C-alpha positions as CSV (number, residue, x, y, z in Angstrom):
1,M,-63.2,97.7,136.0
2,R,-65.7,99.2,138.4
3,K,-67.8,96.6,140.2
4,Y,-71.5,97.5,140.3
5,K,-73.0,94.3,141.8
6,L,-75.9,94.3,139.4
7,T,-77.5,91.3,141.1
8,G,-81.2,91.7,140.4
9,C,-83.7,90.7,137.8
10,F,-87.2,91.7,136.6
11,V,-90.0,89.1,137.1
12,D,-93.5,89.0,135.7
13,K,-96.5,88.8,138.1
14,E,-97.0,85.1,137.6
15,Q,-93.2,84.6,138.1
16,K,-92.9,82.6,134.9
17,F,-90.0,84.6,133.6
18,A,-87.0,86.4,135.0
19,L,-85.4,89.0,132.8
20,I,-81.6,89.4,133.3
21,H,-81.6,93.2,132.7
22,I,-78.7,94.4,130.5
23,Y,-78.7,98.2,130.0
24,K,-79.4,99.4,126.4
25,N,-80.7,96.0,125.3
26,A,-84.4,96.4,124.8
27,S,-85.0,96.1,128.5
28,I,-88.0,98.5,128.6
29,S,-89.6,96.8,125.7
30,M,-89.3,93.4,127.3
31,R,-90.5,94.6,130.7
32,N,-93.5,96.3,129.1
33,V,-94.6,93.3,127.0
34,L,-94.2,90.9,130.0
35,G,-95.7,93.1,132.6
36,M,-92.4,93.4,134.6
37,R,-92.2,97.2,135.2
38,G,-91.4,97.9,138.8
39,K,-91.1,94.2,139.7
40,Y,-87.4,94.0,140.5
41,H,-86.1,91.2,142.7
42,E,-82.7,89.9,143.8
43,W,-81.5,87.2,141.6
44,N,-80.6,84.9,144.5
45,D,-84.2,85.0,145.7
46,I,-85.5,83.9,142.3
47,K,-83.0,81.6,140.7
48,D,-84.1,78.4,142.3
49,S,-87.8,79.0,141.9
50,G,-88.2,77.2,138.6
51,V,-88.6,80.5,136.7
52,K,-87.5,80.7,133.0
53,T,-84.5,83.0,132.5
54,I,-84.5,85.4,129.5
55,C,-82.2,88.1,128.3
56,V,-81.5,90.2,125.3
57,I,-78.0,90.5,123.8
58,R,-76.9,93.1,121.2
59,D,-74.3,93.8,118.7
60,P,-71.6,95.4,120.9
61,M,-70.7,98.0,118.2
62,K,-74.3,99.2,118.0
63,R,-74.6,99.1,121.8
64,V,-71.6,101.3,122.4
65,V,-73.0,104.0,120.0
66,S,-76.4,103.8,121.8
67,S,-74.8,104.0,125.2
68,Y,-72.8,107.1,124.2
69,Q,-76.0,108.8,123.0
70,Y,-77.8,107.8,126.1
71,L,-75.2,109.4,128.4
72,L,-75.3,112.6,126.4
73,R,-79.0,112.9,127.2
74,L,-78.1,112.9,131.0
75,E,-81.0,110.7,131.9
76,H,-81.5,109.2,135.4
77,N,-82.1,105.5,135.0
78,G,-83.2,104.8,138.6
79,F,-79.9,103.6,139.7
80,I,-78.2,106.8,140.7
81,N,-75.0,105.4,142.1
82,Q,-74.5,103.5,138.8
83,H,-75.3,106.5,136.5
84,P,-73.2,109.4,137.7
85,I,-74.5,112.3,135.6
86,H,-72.2,114.8,137.4
87,I,-69.2,112.9,136.1
88,T,-70.5,112.9,132.5
89,K,-71.0,116.6,132.6
90,D,-67.3,117.1,133.3
91,T,-66.0,114.9,130.5
92,N,-64.5,116.2,127.3
93,F,-66.8,113.9,125.2
94,F,-69.8,115.7,126.8
95,K,-68.3,119.1,126.3
96,N,-67.5,118.3,122.6
97,R,-70.9,116.7,121.9
98,D,-71.6,119.1,119.0
99,N,-68.8,117.3,117.1
100,P,-70.0,113.7,117.2
101,I,-66.9,112.1,115.7
102,K,-64.5,113.8,118.0
103,S,-66.8,113.4,121.0
104,F,-67.4,109.6,120.4
105,T,-63.7,109.0,120.0
106,Q,-63.1,110.7,123.3
107,F,-65.9,108.7,124.8
108,V,-64.3,105.4,123.8
109,T,-61.0,106.6,125.2
110,Y,-62.6,107.7,128.4
111,I,-64.2,104.4,129.2
112,E,-61.0,102.6,128.2
113,E,-59.1,104.7,130.7
114,N,-61.7,105.0,133.5
115,G,-62.9,101.4,133.7
116,F,-66.5,101.7,132.4
117,Y,-67.4,104.5,134.8
118,D,-71.1,104.2,134.1
119,A,-73.3,101.1,134.3
120,V,-74.7,101.6,130.7
121,T,-71.1,101.2,129.4
122,L,-70.4,97.9,131.1
123,P,-69.8,94.8,129.0
124,Q,-73.0,92.7,128.6
125,T,-71.2,89.7,130.0
126,Q,-70.7,91.4,133.3
127,F,-74.5,91.6,133.8
128,L,-74.3,87.8,133.7
129,S,-71.1,87.2,135.7
130,D,-72.3,89.4,138.5
131,R,-75.1,86.8,139.0
132,N,-72.6,83.9,138.7
133,I,-74.2,82.7,135.4
134,D,-73.2,82.8,131.8
135,I,-75.1,82.9,128.5
136,D,-75.4,79.1,128.4
137,D,-77.4,79.2,131.6
138,I,-80.1,81.4,130.1
139,D,-83.3,79.6,128.9
140,E,-84.3,82.0,126.2
141,V,-81.8,84.4,124.5
142,F,-83.1,87.2,122.2
143,V,-80.9,89.1,119.8
144,Q,-81.9,92.7,119.7
145,E,-81.2,93.0,115.9
146,R,-83.9,90.4,115.3
147,I,-86.0,91.0,118.4
148,D,-89.4,90.9,116.5
149,N,-88.7,87.5,115.0
150,D,-87.2,86.1,118.2
151,F,-90.1,87.4,120.3
152,S,-92.6,86.0,117.8
153,K,-91.2,82.5,118.3
154,F,-91.1,83.0,122.1
155,K,-94.7,84.3,122.1
156,K,-95.9,81.2,120.3
157,K,-93.9,78.8,122.5
158,Y,-95.2,80.3,125.8
159,K,-98.6,81.5,124.6
160,I,-97.9,85.1,125.3
161,K,-100.8,87.4,124.2
162,N,-99.0,90.7,123.6
163,D,-96.7,91.8,120.8
164,I,-93.4,93.5,121.6
165,S,-93.0,97.2,120.8
166,T,-89.6,98.7,120.5
167,D,-88.6,102.3,120.6
168,N,-85.2,103.7,119.6
169,I,-84.8,107.3,120.8
170,S,-81.2,107.6,119.6
171,D,-80.7,110.3,116.9
172,S,-80.6,108.3,113.6
173,K,-78.5,110.9,111.9
174,I,-75.8,110.8,114.6
175,T,-76.0,107.0,114.7
176,K,-75.3,106.9,110.9
177,I,-72.4,109.4,111.2
178,L,-70.8,107.3,114.0
179,N,-71.4,104.0,112.3
180,D,-69.9,105.2,109.1
181,H,-66.9,106.7,111.0
182,I,-66.3,103.5,113.0
183,S,-66.5,101.3,109.8
184,T,-63.6,103.3,108.3
185,N,-61.4,103.7,111.4
186,P,-59.4,100.5,112.2
187,Q,-57.9,102.0,115.3
188,L,-61.4,102.8,116.8
189,I,-62.6,99.3,115.8
190,F,-59.6,97.8,117.6
191,K,-60.3,99.8,120.8
192,I,-64.0,98.8,120.8
193,N,-63.2,95.2,120.1
194,N,-60.7,95.1,122.9
195,L,-63.1,96.7,125.4
196,Y,-65.9,94.4,124.6
197,K,-64.1,91.3,123.3
198,E,-66.1,88.9,125.6
199,D,-69.3,90.5,124.3
200,F,-68.4,89.9,120.7
201,I,-67.6,86.3,121.5
202,M,-71.0,85.9,123.2
203,Y,-72.9,87.7,120.4
204,Y,-71.4,85.7,117.6
205,K,-72.6,82.5,119.1
206,F,-76.2,83.6,118.4
207,I,-76.0,85.1,114.9
């Protein structure tokens, strides 16, 4: 597995909360609602300040489909060394993107064989382990599939004024095609389960 050293966090202006940023897990929505955009700090500079830690976890099956679609859009995410667009352009899964089932299968095989070459494909647990923490160290854990309900409770508990707004820019038609394909393909399910086994263990603790 490629080591990215993702050691930062996003902090609000009052430094009440530190968001452990996990790619493809409602990060922009959380940063927007808590006023954290642009406020990136090293975790080691924040961890002993008394700040409340928060993070969002996501169904690993849904996240891998989202990560795949994100990479096909060839977006820069601000961390150029962790998001090598030039590599994506040369992959078979990118070249075959007009055939989603074939392309996605090639994508899963590619990350299996190339050690999560892109930061958005990393297991969610690595975003914690790189900071020498685990999910039990996080004060408030949100599950993306019920983010509205989880944030509503969080908002009431901490007297937050704003409501969270989530945007999903993945292609819903492609998402359905891939979800349907995965659900009927035991070999693909096995591969994804094996790649993200720690994430599945973590996720099922909260649902």
